[in-house]
C-alpha positions as MATLAB code, in Angstrom:
seq = 'SDPMFKICNFAELRISEFKPIDIATMLWAFGRLRIPPSETMLDALSEHIAARMDDFGPDSIASLVWGLERLSIKDRPQLITGVVERAIELKGLYPPEQEEVTMKAAYKLVGLVESR';
ca = [
     148.336  108.021  113.055;
     145.574  107.915  115.730;
     147.439  108.468  119.061;
     145.087  105.650  120.777;
     145.963  103.005  118.275;
     149.403  103.892  119.234;
     149.069  103.742  123.147;
     147.178  100.537  122.536;
     150.159   98.957  120.295;
     152.586  100.101  123.026;
     151.014   98.308  125.703;
     149.644   95.211  123.968;
     153.515   94.437  123.181;
     154.945   94.965  126.719;
     151.601   94.417  129.006;
     153.762   91.169  130.774;
     155.784   93.808  131.862;
     152.625   95.563  133.485;
     152.108   95.633  137.384;
     148.482   94.937  138.114;
     148.270   98.411  139.377;
     149.752  100.045  135.936;
     146.880   97.787  134.675;
     144.360   98.981  137.004;
     145.596  102.849  135.954;
     145.350  102.155  132.271;
     141.366  100.647  132.081;
     140.534  103.319  134.792;
     141.878  106.036  132.302;
     140.595  104.808  129.391;
     136.858  104.835  131.418;
     137.536  108.095  132.533;
     138.365  109.158  128.837;
     135.716  107.294  128.001;
     137.276  105.793  125.152;
     137.231  101.905  124.643;
     140.569   99.883  124.308;
     140.924   98.429  120.847;
     139.772   94.908  120.857;
     142.951   93.719  120.647;
     144.119   95.553  123.767;
     141.185   94.329  125.307;
     142.058   90.388  125.053;
     145.500   91.722  125.930;
     144.294   93.006  129.112;
     141.415   90.215  129.622;
     144.102   87.601  129.499;
     146.983   89.248  131.871;
     143.954   90.518  134.282;
     142.715   86.652  134.128;
     146.504   84.967  134.685;
     147.433   87.909  137.813;
     143.753   88.224  139.458;
     145.046   87.292  142.942;
     147.813   90.224  142.568;
     145.602   92.357  142.345;
     144.801   94.251  145.495;
     141.563   96.784  146.530;
     142.913   99.966  145.107;
     143.518   97.854  141.387;
     140.270   96.194  141.978;
     138.433   99.283  142.371;
     140.337  100.817  139.290;
     139.530   98.067  137.613;
     135.323   97.485  138.523;
     134.806  101.369  137.850;
     136.855  101.499  134.356;
     135.348   98.296  133.369;
     131.862   99.591  134.536;
     132.322  103.261  132.866;
     133.248  101.852  129.612;
     129.978   99.432  129.728;
     132.428   96.629  128.841;
     129.951   93.541  128.504;
     131.373   91.343  126.047;
     134.301   89.946  128.628;
     132.028   88.046  131.140;
     134.767   85.871  132.392;
     136.918   88.859  132.751;
     133.721   90.889  134.525;
     133.056   87.876  136.851;
     136.543   87.603  137.858;
     137.311   90.820  138.309;
     133.714   91.176  140.513;
     134.740   87.997  142.041;
     138.053   89.634  143.391;
     136.355   92.489  144.464;
     133.773   90.714  146.624;
     136.374   88.665  148.187;
     138.165   92.274  148.856;
     135.211   93.271  151.080;
     136.188   94.938  153.907;
     139.773   95.804  152.502;
     138.605   99.213  150.837;
     138.454  102.593  152.509;
     134.404  102.513  153.355;
     133.905  105.316  150.738;
     135.967  103.438  147.965;
     133.922  100.081  149.013;
     130.964  101.717  148.156;
     131.536  102.757  144.860;
     133.435   99.597  144.204;
     130.391   97.395  145.264;
     127.944   99.890  143.043;
     129.933   99.406  140.071;
     130.317   95.859  140.167;
     126.482   95.662  140.709;
     126.307   97.540  137.785;
     128.734   95.738  135.749;
     126.994   92.129  136.704;
     124.001   93.780  134.817;
     125.685   94.577  132.054;
     127.318   90.826  131.172;
     123.335   89.522  132.518;
     121.646   91.933  129.837;
     123.994   91.000  126.623;
];
């Protein structure tokens, strides 16, 4: 069986147990590998992130923004809007080099959503 299917299935079943940094790291890893999560995994991630958006700090949001932009996720406008708004809300709390990368990725994400 496909290892990515197993990973996504495992994560979907336990998503409520994941901390924000766990979710962010997982999405960052998908982006790093350029392997998009399954649609059901993306649905689960979207719901979980939306429900706990205020729990995501600068590091978590930076990883989310980067992972979403790297994967060119554009068919989840509510997720993208929420993540980008949170990234902007946290502006000034990132280390300088991380803030620049995060804001550039957030800008690209908005462009992806607007171009769909």
